[in-house]
C-alpha positions as CSV (number, residue, x, y, z in Angstrom):
1,M,0.0,0.0,0.0
2,P,2.4,2.7,-1.1
3,T,1.6,6.2,0.2
4,V,2.3,8.8,-2.4
5,L,1.3,12.0,-0.5
6,L,0.5,13.2,3.0
7,L,-1.1,16.6,3.1
8,K,-3.6,18.3,5.5
9,G,-4.1,15.1,7.4
10,F,-5.0,13.2,4.3
11,R,-3.1,10.1,3.1
12,F,-3.2,9.5,-0.6
13,F,-2.2,6.0,-1.6
14,F,-2.5,3.0,-4.0
15,Y,-3.4,-0.6,-3.1
16,S,-0.7,-2.8,-4.5
17,N,-3.1,-5.2,-6.2
18,E,-5.0,-2.7,-8.4
19,S,-2.8,-2.5,-11.5
20,G,-5.7,-3.8,-13.7
21,E,-7.9,-0.8,-13.0
22,P,-7.7,2.7,-14.5
23,I,-5.4,5.1,-12.7
24,H,-6.9,6.2,-9.4
25,V,-5.9,7.2,-5.8
26,H,-7.3,6.2,-2.5
27,I,-7.6,8.7,0.4
28,M,-7.8,8.2,4.1
29,K,-8.1,10.5,7.1
30,G,-8.9,8.7,10.4
31,E,-11.9,6.4,9.6
32,D,-12.9,8.4,6.5
33,E,-12.0,6.9,3.1
34,G,-12.4,7.6,-0.5
35,K,-11.3,6.8,-4.0
36,I,-10.9,9.1,-7.0
37,W,-10.5,8.0,-10.6
38,L,-7.8,10.0,-12.4
39,E,-8.4,8.5,-15.8
40,P,-10.0,8.7,-18.2
41,S,-11.1,11.8,-16.3
42,M,-11.1,12.9,-12.7
43,E,-14.3,11.4,-11.1
44,I,-15.3,10.6,-7.5
45,A,-15.7,6.8,-7.1
46,Y,-16.7,7.4,-3.4
47,L,-16.0,9.6,-0.5
48,H,-17.3,8.0,2.7
49,R,-17.7,10.1,5.9
50,F,-15.7,13.2,4.7
51,T,-17.3,16.6,5.3
52,N,-18.1,18.8,2.3
53,S,-15.1,21.0,3.2
54,E,-12.8,18.0,3.3
55,A,-14.2,16.7,0.0
56,K,-13.4,20.1,-1.5
57,D,-9.9,20.0,-0.1
58,I,-9.4,16.5,-1.5
59,L,-10.5,17.4,-4.9
60,D,-8.3,20.6,-4.9
61,I,-5.3,18.5,-3.8
62,I,-5.9,16.0,-6.5
63,K,-6.3,18.6,-9.2
64,E,-3.0,20.2,-8.1
65,N,-1.2,16.9,-8.0
66,S,-2.9,14.8,-10.6
67,E,0.2,14.5,-12.9
68,Y,2.3,13.6,-9.8
69,F,-0.2,10.8,-8.9
70,K,-0.2,9.5,-12.5
71,Q,3.6,9.5,-12.6
72,R,3.8,7.6,-9.3
73,W,1.2,5.1,-10.5
74,N,3.1,4.4,-13.6
75,E,6.4,4.1,-11.7
76,Y,4.8,1.7,-9.2
77,F,2.7,-0.5,-11.6
78,G,5.0,-0.1,-14.7
């Protein structure tokens, strides 16, 4: 489960067994969890228990770092 970014209390990571899926990132903060697709376009798969403010922060962070997440995905899964 490689962590690719820690920011504002959010942990952005990949599960190591998901190379067959389109590029995406998982998010955790405490008991809250989410998954955002990065390709073919950015789309929320789910955001469980995050507040609206946290969801906005998550989406802003992903927009700002989407190329970084994609690069890390490709490096990890090859």
